[in-house]
C-alpha positions in Angstrom: 32.7 -11.8 13.0 32.7 -14.3 10.0 31.1 -12.9 7.0 30.2 -14.0 3.6 28.4 -12.8 0.4 26.0 -15.0 -1.7 27.9 -15.8 -5.0 24.9 -16.3 -7.2 24.4 -17.1 -10.9 22.5 -14.7 -13.1 20.0 -17.4 -13.5 19.2 -17.6 -9.7 15.6 -17.6 -8.9 13.7 -15.6 -6.3 12.9 -18.8 -4.6 16.4 -19.8 -4.4 17.2 -16.5 -2.8 14.7 -16.8 -0.2 16.1 -20.3 0.6 19.5 -18.8 1.1 18.0 -16.1 3.5 15.9 -18.6 5.5 18.9 -21.1 5.7 20.9 -18.4 7.4 18.1 -17.3 9.6 17.3 -20.8 10.5 20.9 -21.4 11.7 20.9 -18.0 13.8 17.6 -19.1 15.5 19.0 -22.4 16.2 22.2 -21.2 17.6 20.7 -18.1 19.3 23.3 -15.6 17.4 23.0 -12.7 15.6 22.2 -12.5 11.8 22.7 -9.5 9.4 21.5 -10.3 6.0 21.6 -7.8 3.1 18.9 -8.4 0.2 19.2 -6.1 -2.6 16.0 -5.8 -4.6 15.4 -4.5 -8.4 11.9 -3.2 -7.8 9.4 -2.5 -5.1 7.2 -5.4 -6.3 9.8 -8.1 -5.9 10.7 -6.6 -2.5 6.9 -6.9 -1.5 6.9 -10.5 -2.7 10.0 -11.5 -1.1 9.1 -10.1 2.2 5.7 -11.7 2.4 7.0 -15.0 1.3 10.0 -15.1 3.8 7.6 -13.8 6.5 5.2 -16.6 5.9 8.1 -19.1 6.3 9.5 -17.5 9.4 6.2 -17.4 11.2 6.1 -21.3 10.6 9.1 -21.4 12.6 7.4 -19.5 15.3 9.3 -16.3 14.8 7.6 -13.0 14.9 8.4 -10.5 12.0 8.4 -6.7 12.5 8.9 -4.3 9.6 11.1 -1.1 10.4 10.8 1.7 7.9 13.9 4.1 8.5 12.8 8.0 8.4 14.6 11.0 9.4 13.0 10.6 13.0 13.8 6.9 13.3 17.4 6.1 11.7 19.2 4.6 14.5 18.0 0.9 14.1 20.6 -0.6 16.6 19.7 1.7 19.4 16.1 1.0 18.9 16.5 -2.7 19.0 18.5 -2.4 22.2 15.6 -1.0 24.0 13.2 -3.9 22.9 12.6 -7.3 24.9 11.3 -9.2 22.1 14.6 -9.3 20.0 15.2 -13.0 20.5 11.7 -13.9 19.0 11.5 -11.5 16.1 13.4 -11.1 12.7 13.2 -7.4 11.7 12.7 -6.3 8.2 14.5 -3.0 7.7 13.8 -0.9 4.7 14.5 2.9 3.3 18.0 3.3 4.6 18.2 6.3 2.3 15.3 8.1 4.0 17.6 8.3 7.2 17.9 12.1 7.1 20.9 14.4 8.2 23.4 15.7 5.9 23.4 14.0 2.5 20.9 11.6 3.9 23.7 9.9 5.9 22.3 9.6 9.5 21.2 5.9 9.2 24.5 5.0 7.6 26.5 6.6 10.4 24.3 5.0 13.2 24.8 1.4 11.6 28.5 2.2 11.6 28.8 3.5 15.1 26.5 1.1 16.8 27.1 -1.9 14.9 28.1 -3.9 17.9 24.7 -3.7 19.5 23.6 -6.0 16.9 25.9 -8.5 18.1 25.5 -7.9 21.9 21.5 -8.4 21.6 21.9 -11.2 19.1 19.5 -9.4 16.5 18.5 -11.1 13.4 17.9 -8.8 10.5 17.0 -8.5 6.9 18.0 -5.1 5.3 16.1 -4.6 2.2 18.4 -2.5 -0.1 18.0 -0.8 -3.1 21.0 -1.1 -5.7 21.9 2.6 -5.0 21.7 1.8 -1.0 23.8 -1.4 -1.5 26.5 0.6 -3.4 26.6 3.3 -0.7 26.5 0.9 2.1 30.2 -0.4 2.2 31.3 3.3 1.6 29.4 5.1 4.1 29.2 2.4 6.8 32.3 0.2 6.1 32.7 -1.1 9.8 29.0 -2.3 9.6 29.7 -3.9 6.2 32.4 -5.8 7.7 29.8 -7.6 10.2 27.4 -8.6 7.5 26.6 -12.4 7.2 25.3 -12.6 3.9 24.5 -10.4 0.7 21.7 -11.7 -1.8 20.9 -10.0 -4.9 17.4 -10.7 -5.8 16.6 -11.3 -9.5 14.5 -8.9 -11.7 10.8 -9.6 -12.1 9.5 -12.4 -14.5 7.2 -11.1 -16.7 5.2 -14.3 -17.6 2.4 -15.8 -15.3 2.0 -19.5 -14.4 0.2 -21.5 -16.7 -3.8 -21.0 -16.8 -3.4 -18.2 -14.5 -5.1 -15.0 -15.8 -3.5 -11.5 -14.9 -5.6 -9.1 -12.8 -5.9 -7.0 -15.9 -7.8 -9.6 -18.0 -10.8 -8.7 -19.8 -13.7 -10.5 -21.3 -13.9 -14.2 -21.1 -10.5 -14.1 -19.5 -11.6 -11.8 -16.6 -14.6 -14.2 -16.2 -12.3 -17.2 -15.7 -9.9 -15.1 -13.5 -12.8 -14.1 -11.3 -14.0 -17.6 -11.0 -10.4 -19.1 -10.3 -9.8 -16.6 -7.6 -13.2 -16.9 -5.9 -13.0 -20.6 -5.9 -9.4 -20.2 -4.3 -10.8 -18.0 -1.7 -13.6 -20.5 -0.9 -11.0 -23.4 -0.4 -8.7 -21.3 1.9 -8.5 -22.5 5.6 -9.6 -19.8 8.2 -6.1 -19.7 9.7 -3.6 -17.0 10.5 -1.3 -18.6 8.0 -3.7 -18.1 5.2 -4.6 -14.4 5.6 -1.6 -13.5 3.1 -3.0 -15.3 0.4 -6.6 -14.4 1.1 -5.6 -10.7 0.9 -3.7 -11.0 -2.3 -6.8 -12.8 -3.8 -9.2 -10.3 -2.7 -7.2 -7.3 -4.2 -6.9 -9.1 -7.3 -10.6 -9.5 -7.4 -11.0 -5.7 -6.6 -8.8 -5.0 -9.6 -10.6 -7.2 -11.8 -14.2 -5.9 -10.8 -12.8 -2.4 -11.2 -11.6 -3.0 -14.7 -15.0 -4.6 -15.7 -16.9 -1.4 -14.4 -18.4 -3.0 -11.4 -17.5 -0.3 -9.3 -19.8 -1.0 -6.1 -18.8 -4.7 -5.9 -15.1 -3.6 -6.4 -15.5 -0.9 -3.7 -17.2 -3.6 -1.1 -14.2 -6.0 -1.8 -11.8 -3.1 -1.3 -13.1 -2.1 2.2 -13.2 -5.8 3.2 -9.5 -6.1 2.2 -8.5 -2.9 4.2 -10.3 -4.7 7.2 -8.3 -8.0 6.6 -5.0 -6.2 6.3 -5.5 -4.1 9.4 -6.1 -7.7 11.2 -2.6 -8.6 10.1 -0.9 -5.7 11.6 1.6 -5.5 8.5 2.0 -2.1 7.2 2.9 -3.1 3.8 -0.4 -5.2 3.5 -2.4 -2.3 4.8 -0.8 -0.2 2.4 -1.7 -2.4 -0.6 -5.3 -2.6 0.6 -5.7 1.2 1.0 -4.1 1.7 -2.5 -6.9 -0.5 -4.1 -9.4 1.3 -2.1 -8.2 4.4 -3.5 -8.0 3.5 -7.0 -11.3 2.1 -6.8 -12.8 5.1 -5.3 -11.1 7.2 -8.2 -12.8 4.9 -10.9 -16.1 5.4 -9.0 -15.6 9.3 -9.2 -15.0 10.0 -5.5 -11.9 11.9 -5.7 -11.9 12.9 -2.1 -11.9 9.1 -0.7 -9.4 8.3 -3.3 -6.8 11.0 -2.2 -7.5 10.2 1.4 -6.8 6.4 0.6 -3.7 6.8 -1.5 -2.3 9.2 1.0 -2.8 6.5 3.8 -1.1 4.0 1.6 1.8 6.2 1.2 2.1 7.0 4.8 2.0 3.2 5.6 4.6 2.2 3.0 6.7 5.3 2.0 8.8 3.1 -0.4 6.0 1.7 -2.3 6.6 2.9 -5.7 3.0 2.1 -7.0 1.5 3.8 -4.2 3.2 7.0 -5.2 2.4 6.5 -8.7 -1.4 6.1 -8.0 -1.3 9.1 -5.4 0.1 11.1 -8.5 -3.0 10.1 -10.6 -5.2 11.2 -8.0 -3.7 14.6 -7.4 -3.8 14.9 -11.6 -7.4 14.3 -11.4 -8.0 16.7 -8.7 -6.1 19.4 -10.7 -3.1 19.5 -8.1 -0.7 19.4 -10.8 2.3 20.3 -9.0 1.7 17.5 -6.2 1.0 14.9 -9.0 4.4 15.6 -10.6 6.2 15.3 -7.3 4.4 12.1 -6.5 5.3 10.6 -9.8 8.9 11.7 -9.6 9.1 10.0 -6.1 7.7 6.9 -7.8 10.4 6.8 -10.3 13.1 7.4 -7.9 12.0 4.2 -6.1 11.4 2.2 -9.2 12.7 3.7 -12.4 11.3 0.7 -14.5 7.7 1.6 -14.1 6.2 2.4 -17.7 3.0 3.5 -16.3 4.7 6.0 -14.0 6.7 7.4 -17.0 3.4 7.7 -18.9 1.6 9.6 -15.9 4.7 11.7 -15.7 4.4 12.7 -19.3 0.7 13.4 -18.7 1.7 15.8 -16.2 4.2 17.5 -18.0 1.9 17.7 -21.0 -0.9 19.3 -19.0 1.7 22.1 -17.9 2.9 22.6 -21.6 6.4 21.3 -20.9 6.3 19.2 -24.2 10.1 18.5 -24.3 9.9 16.9 -20.8 6.7 15.1 -21.6 8.2 13.5 -24.8 11.1 12.2 -22.9 8.8 10.7 -20.3 6.5 9.0 -23.1 9.6 7.9 -24.8 10.6 6.1 -21.7 7.3 4.6 -21.4 7.1 3.1 -24.8 10.8 1.8 -24.3 9.7 -0.2 -21.3 6.5 -1.2 -22.6 6.4 -1.0 -26.4 3.1 -2.8 -26.7 0.7 0.0 -25.2 -0.8 1.7 -27.9 -2.1 4.7 -25.9 1.5 5.8 -25.0 2.6 5.7 -28.4 -0.5 7.9 -29.3 0.4 10.2 -26.7 4.1 10.6 -27.8 2.7 11.3 -31.3 0.3 13.9 -30.0 3.1 15.7 -28.1 5.3 15.8 -31.0 2.6 17.0 -33.2 1.6 19.6 -30.4 5.4 20.8 -30.4 5.0 21.6 -34.1 7.0 18.3 -35.3 4.5 16.6 -37.6 7.2 14.5 -39.3 8.6 13.2 -35.9 5.0 12.3 -34.9 4.3 10.0 -38.0 6.1 7.0 -36.5 4.8 7.0 -32.9 1.3 7.6 -34.5 1.7 4.5 -36.9 2.8 2.4 -34.0 -0.1 3.4 -32.0 -2.6 2.2 -34.9 -0.6 -1.0 -35.6 -1.3 -2.0 -32.0 -4.9 -0.7 -31.9 -6.2 0.4 -35.4 -9.7 1.4 -33.6 -8.3 4.6 -32.3 -10.3 7.2 -34.1 -8.7 10.3 -32.8 -5.2 8.8 -33.7 -6.3 8.3 -37.5 -7.7 12.0 -37.5 -4.2 13.3 -36.2 -2.5 11.3 -38.5 -4.5 12.9 -41.3 -3.5 16.2 -40.0 0.1 15.4 -39.7 0.2 13.9 -43.2 -1.8 17.3 -44.4 0.8 19.4 -43.0 3.7 17.6 -44.7 1.9 17.8 -48.0 1.0 14.1 -48.3 -2.7 14.7 -49.3 -3.7 11.1 -50.6 -2.2 9.8 -47.2 -4.1 12.3 -45.4 -7.5 11.6 -47.1 -7.1 7.8 -46.6 -6.4 8.4 -42.8 -9.4 10.9 -42.6 -11.7 8.2 -44.3 -10.6 5.5 -42.0 -11.5 7.9 -38.9 -14.8 8.5 -40.5 -15.6 4.9 -41.2 -14.7 4.0 -37.6 -17.0 6.7 -36.2 -19.9 5.8 -38.4 -22.0 2.5 -37.4 -21.5 -0.3 -40.2 -24.1 -0.3 -42.9 -26.0 -3.6 -43.4 -24.3 -3.7 -47.0 -21.0 -4.9 -45.3 -17.6 -3.5 -45.1 -16.3 -3.7 -48.6 -15.0 -0.2 -48.5 -12.5 -1.1 -45.7 -10.0 -2.6 -48.1 -9.4 1.1 -49.4 -7.8 1.8 -46.0 -5.6 -1.2 -45.7 -1.9 -0.5 -45.0 -2.7 3.3 -44.5 -1.2 3.1 -40.7 1.9 1.3 -41.9 2.6 3.7 -44.9 1.0 7.1 -44.6 4.1 8.5 -46.6 4.1 9.1 -50.4 
């Protein structure tokens, strides 16, 4: 069998990677031959984006798409496909190779190696979505299957910027109004076709997030339930997981912990390799006082995607709640490294260091938190206490006065006294 690997430059875009995969699949469909493609993805978000985009294009070619999640009970993919009658009209997306069970998690690898010829005999067309760790293990643990591959594509890391004039789902204030108006208008303009369902679902879920952040819980909840219904119509487990996840987060924001836990558990059951779903489930467990379960969920989330700053911060919260301050410090440090512009995570790092008895080390993260958001009264108060412990009485008094000024409504006379606090966050030391 002829094999090749994609030789891609560092600047290759996600769109270019998808074009490579689609071109290979188009040839396989036209010539009625097998195609074994390997797509190595950096994060779960990138995998979901790539799967959705590739599925849309394959359906336009008249192909069905079936997602197969490997598990300890369902690890022999080649044998499963050999029993199906729809292999010629279906492209299979396979993920979760590491969850194949057996000694050292090797059952799925061994099955691929032993039954590799079944893929060829049945002219199966598959895209294996691999983490970097799975891609490293595959040629070593399944060398004969590796020799059968047709193409390897490494998807690029996420692009952090958004398209021009499109507000992110976390927008607030006037930006939130614009973001909601834009998505509402886009929804209204979508045709009532099956091809538009994926776009409709994405827009609905973004609206759920926007309304939830604005505190419009009932509207967010109604849209979340609508999203679940739409996702269930598509029959795609990953889409259903996304919808259940937003329903869970909205229920949690509304104070309904029971619904939140059930919805997030449902999301994880539908898409066990969705890192965000595990992180959110951890937050629900944490809110319900189930600290051990919360830590396990966050650890699982980070195993799937170690670049999630919010998951590291949540893990820090869990460790801190258990009094495991050194582990909390390391988790918060990782969060601030990945997302250095989030004030609350710097504040939590400083609080943890102070609780551990290291007032001197707490100064820098507290200063950083106040540089990013100087309205945090409790951070000013903690900075005052840290300076006081270090014998820096003047700086402690300035920080304390700043906290009092923020906590006190402004007087009609104005804010002339504010000048006395200028620079306190940047230079609390003598």
